[in-house]
N, C-alpha and C positions, 0 to 999 in steps of 0.2 A: 903502684896501682894494686888494689886488693884483688885477690883471687877467691874462687869458691872451692872449698875442699869438702867433698862428700865422703862420708864413711857409712858403709853398709856391710852386713855380714857377708854377703856374696857379691863379688864383682864380676860382671859379664862383659868380656871383651867383645866389641862389635864383630859379628861374623855374618857376611852377606849370605852364606849358605844356610843359616839357621835363623828363622824368623819366629821362634817359639818361646822367646824369653818370657819370664813371669811378669806380673803387674809391677812390682817394685823396680825390677831391672829396666823395664820399658820406661817407667816414669823418670828414673834417674838419668837414663840415656837421653831422653828428650830434654830434661832440665839442663844437662851439661852441653847439649849439642850446639846451642847458639852462644853460650856463655864461655865455655872452656874452663879449664881448671884441673883439679886432681880428684881421682876416685880411688879410695883406699878401702881394702878389705880382704877377706879370705878368697883364695882362688879355687876352693872346692877340693883340694888335695889334702891327703894325710901323710904324715911321716912318722917314723919310729920315735918313741919317747926320748931316746938318748941323743937324737939329732937336734941341733939348734935350728930355730925358725929364722929364716932369712927372707928379706923382701926383694922382690923383682920389680924393676921400673920399666914400663913400656910406654912409649909415646905414640899415639895415633891421632893424627890431625891436631886438634887443639886440646886434647884431653891426655893427661898423664895418668896411666893406670899403675897403682902401686899395690901389689898383691903378695900374699904369703900363704904357705900351707899352715895347717894346724897339726900339732902332735896328736897321736891317736888318743891319748888320755884327755886332751883338751876337747877333741871332737866328742868323745863319749860323755864327758862331764859337763863341759860348758854348753855344747850344742844339743846333743841328745838329752842330756840330763836337765840342768836348771832351765835352759831356754825353752825346751820343748816338752819336758815332763812336769815342769812347774809353772812357768810363766804363761805358756800357750794355753793350757787348760784353764788356768786362773782367769786370764783375760777373756776367754770364751765362756766363762760362767759354768765350767764343768768341775765343780768342787769334788765330785766323786773320782776324778782322774788326777787330781793334784798329788804329786809326789815331791817331797822335800828331803834332800840329803845334804848335810852340811858340807861334805867334800865337793859336791857339785856346785853349791853356792860359792865356795871358795874359788873353784876353778873359773866360774863366771866372772868373779871380781878380778882374778888374775888376768884373764884375757882382756877385760875392759881396761885394766891398767896398762897392759902391753900395748894396745892400740892408742891409748892416750899418750903414751911416751913417744910413739911414732908421730903423732900429731904435733907434739912439742918439738920434735926434731925438724919437721918439714914446714911448719906454719910460720909465716911472717906475721909481724904484729897486727897488721890491718887485714889479714885474711878472714873471710867468713867461713865458719865451719858448720856443716849441716849433717847431723847424725840421724840415721834411719833405723827405726824399729826396735823391737823388744829385746834384741840381743845386746843392746848397748844402753841400758838404763843409766849406767854409772859412769859413762865416759866423761861428762862435764865435771863430776866430782874430782876425778884424778887430774884432769886438765887444770882445774883451779888450784889443786895442791901443788902442781908444778909451777904455779905462778902465772899461767896464761890468762891474759885479759881480753882475748879475742871474743867477739860475739859468737856464741855457740847456740845453735838451734837444734831441736829434736822433733822428728815427726813419727808418730805411732801409726803404722799402717793397719794394725789390728784393733779390735775394740778395747775400750778402757773398762775395767771391771768395776762392779759396784762395791760399796764399802763392806758389805757382808762377806764378799770374797776376799778382799784385802785383809780382813781380820784373820783369815785362815793361813796367811803367809807369815812364817816366823820372822822374816826380815822385812816386813812391810814398811815400817817406819824408815828404815835405812834407805830402801829403794825410793820411797817418796821424797826423802830429803835429797837424794841424788838427782831425781828428775827436776826438782826445783832449782838445781844449780844451772840449768839451761836458761838462757835469756828469753827464748821463745820455745814454748811447748805446744806443738801442733797436734790436733786430733781430727778424726774424720767427720764427726757429726756434732751438732749442737748438744745432743743428749750426752755424748762422751765429755764434751767440754764442761757441762754442768756438773757431771759426776766428779770429774777431776778437781774442779774449783771447790766444790763443797767438801771433798775429802781433805784437801790441803788446808782449808779453813778450819775444819773440825779437828784434824789430827795433828797438824803442824802449827796451828794458831797463826796462820797468815791473816792479814786484813785485806779485804776486797775494796779497792779504791776506785776501780772502773769495772765495766762489765767483763773485761778480760785481763785485768791486772791485779796481781796479788803482791803484797809487800810485807816484809818484816823490817825491823830497824836497820839491818845490815844486808838486805837481800830483796830482789824484786824479780818476778817472773811473769811474763805474759803467756796466758793459756788461752788458746783460740782454736776455733774450728776452721779447717782448710779442707773441704771435701775434694779429694783427688779426682781429676778428670782424665779425659782421653783426648786424642787428636782426631776429631770427627772427619775432617777433610781427608786425611790419609786413609782412614778406614773406609770411607765412601769410595775412594778411588780403587782401593784393593777389592772391595766387594763387586764393583762394576767392571773390573778388569776381566774380560773374557779370554782366559788363557786356554787355547785349544789343546795344549799339551797337558793340562792339569787333569789328573785322574783322581777323583775323589775317593776317599776310603769308604764312603757310603754310596749306595745306589739309590738315586732319587726317582720315584715314579712320576712320570709326566701325566698326572691324572688329578683333576680337580677334586675328586672324591677321596684321594689318598692324602692323609694329613701326617705331618712330621713334627716331632718335638725334638729340640736340641738341648742338651745339657753339657756343660763344660766345667769340670771340677777336678781338683786334686782329690784323691781318695782319702778324705779326712772326715773324722766324726763331726766336725763343725758344719759340714756342708749339707746335712739333712738328706743324704742320699737314700738311706733306708726308708725314711719317711716318705720321700718322693716316690720310690718304687712301690711302697706299700699302697699309696694312694692311686698310683697307676694301675696296680693289680685290682684294687677295688673298683676303679672305673671300668675295667674290662669285664668284671663280674656283672656290673650293673648295665653295661651297654654292649651286649653281644653283637649288635648291628655294626659296631666299629671293628670287630675282628676282621683282620686282613685289610683294613682300611686306615690303620694308624700305626705308627712305629715311633718308639722313643730311641733317638740317636744319642749315645753317651760317649763323649770324649773324657776318659778318666785316667789321670796320671797317678801312678803309684807314688806314695810320699812317705819319707822318713821310715823306710822299712827296716832300719836298724833298731827301731823302738817297738817294744812288745805290744803296746796299745795299738799301734798302727798295723802291725802284723795281724793281730786279732780282728781289727776292723776290716782289713782287706779281705780276709776269709769270709766274714759275714756279708760283705758287699757282693763278692763273687757268687756266694751261695744263693743270695736273694735273686740275682739276675738269672742264675741257672734254674732255680725253682719256678720262676714266672714263665720262662721260656719253655720249660718242660710241660707246664700245665696248660699253656695256651697256643704254642706254636703249631703250625700246620706244615704240610709239605712245601708250601710256597710262601710262608709268612712267619717271620720271627718278630715278636712284639718289641723286644729290646735288642738293639744292635749296639754293642759296646766295643770300643777300641781303646787300647792302652798305648797305641802308637803316638809318636810325636807328630802333631799336625802343624805345618807351617802357617804363619800368621795370615798370609794372603788367602790360602786355601780355606782357613777357618772362617774368614770374613765372607767368602763366597758360600760356604755351608750355611752361615747365618742367614744370608739372603734367601736361600732355598727354603729354610725351615719355616713352617707356619707359626710355631710357638717356641719361645725360649722359656725354660722352667728353671728358676733359681730358687732353691728351697733351703737356704742356709739357716741353721739354727742360731747362728751368731756370726756376723761378718763385719769386718771393718768398713769396707765399701762394697766390693764386688764389681770389678770392671767388666766382667762378662755381660752384665745387664746393660751397661752403657754401650759397649761395643756392638751388641746385638742390635740395638735400636739404630745406631749410627750406620750399620751395614744394610738397613732395609731399603727396599724399593719404595720411594715416596708415594707412588701411585697404587701400590698394592702391598702395604707393610704387614708384617706379622705381629703377633701379640706377645708381650712380656708378662709372664707370671712371676711375681717377685715377692720373696719372703719379707714380711714386715720387720724382721730382725736383721736384715742386711742394711748396712749403712746407706746404700743407694736409695732405700725406700724413703728416706727423709727428703730427698730431692725429687724422686721419680714417683710422685703421688698419682700420676695418670696411668701407671701400670696396674695390672690386676693384682692387688696386694693380698697376701694370704698368710695365715699362721701355719707353718709347716707341722706343728704339733697337733693340729686339728685335721684328722683325716677326712672327715665329712666336708670341711671347708676346702681342703685341697682338691677333692673330687669336683666340688662345685666350681672352683676356679678354672679347672680344666674344661668343664662344660661351657663356662662363660667364654673362654678363649676360643673354643671350637665353633660356637654358635654366633660369635660376634659379627655384626654387619661390617661391610667394607667401609661404610661411612664412619662408623665409630672407630674402626681400626686406624683410619687416616687421621681422625681428629686426635686420638690419643697419641699417635706417632708424632704429629706436628708439635704438640705440647711438650712431649718428652725431648724431642730434638732441640726445641728452643732452649730448654734448660741445659742440655749438654753443650750447646754452642755458646751459651752465655758465660759458662765457667769451665773452660777446657783445661788441658794439661799445662798450657802456657800461663793461663790465669792463676792456676794453683801454684806454680813455681813463683810467679811474680809477686803474688800476694804474700807468700811466706817470706821470700827474700826481702821484700820491702820492709816488712816488720822487723826482720832480723837486722837490717841495716840501720834501723832507727832507734838509737838509745833513748830511753825516757829520762830527760834531763841528763845527769851524769851517771854512767854505769856504776852500780854499787855491787861489790862482791863480798862474799863472806870472808871474815878473818880466818886465818889458818886454824885457830883453835875451834872456831865454829864448824869449819869444814870437817875437822877430824872427829867431831862428836857424832858417834854413830850408835845412838841408844837403840835398844831392842824393844822397849815398851811401845804399845800402839793402842790408841783409844779413838773410837769413832764417836 
């Protein structure tokens, strides 16, 4: 009987005392919960460079967790370097932040090869392999070189860059060739699917034989949109659970004239945080009547603080909040209440239900599950309003939200006014339509759709010959 093997950069062991796992971790845990199988990846620890990397096997219920540390040089070059100083800004269309170092690219390839060799060791011939995110573009390439004929799928949780950005990457052609070694390549949105299909056709000379199928004489790849979902039933239960012992990190005013905005983000330049707070400041300037009657609640998790770009952005983020609060706060009112504490999942869902508005201002986002979780946590009889960046992947599905361009401050202010003044009838109507979409394609539908396609070979599987796999030309044309 075939098993499911999941590979992701980080592996999160289930911990009942910690309900704050990130979107990818929650998605993978939910995907494996009913199926069982193996979850392989980094355990988050670092070891000295002279020490050898060894895997640890842990069995919990029907999931086997296989994890290992990274050497310090691997962490700096593979993770901080190529993954997050090259690929992350590239996929988020930040050409100004892309850094490329050949030694970091080499480390990225070495780590990909290392995990591919582990897959070769543990996989049985009929096992399905599901690889997650930008840390592992090249896994299938190395698996094929080892002779593995398993069905291997890849899901990109972040956006897929436009051709003009790919042109700026010295190893673009190689990375694209590696991505097309997967049998199924999953993306968050139809727009990302179109960009990926077009790029592979133009640069790698694939032929498009179906809406989502590309072929060459010795290769075929299905490229398809699978918008990741949530578990709305679990979220509704958490939001409605009145835990008398819960002490929220925020104080909520029991006053219909007091409005609350919630934002939940990693402190990352892709999230549009400075743009959002700039618009909020502009709103306070234009609407003095809202002073002492509105507060922006921000759950902000520091991120990748080993990377200079993130250190600099963190300082800018904190300075902006400090400046707004200094300019507008009174003795009994602070306009922005920001916490960097970890908030447990159930408590966060209850905060969502309290908040009148959720403001998602991403400059570029693969999906953004905060938007979906906020809607799922609402009181159906008195729901809040979602302000959603049109550049978040969720906007493709959640068209009934108040959609906004985070780069347009005037439009951002107008969207906040729209949300604040929206009638209860309109809020309910928007909520019902948004919930319908969330329920029609939830986390289980996402998993099942991807794995269904991964299990279905198109006629007979065709794999590249070894000579073709080994050809890693550097020229790239769009």
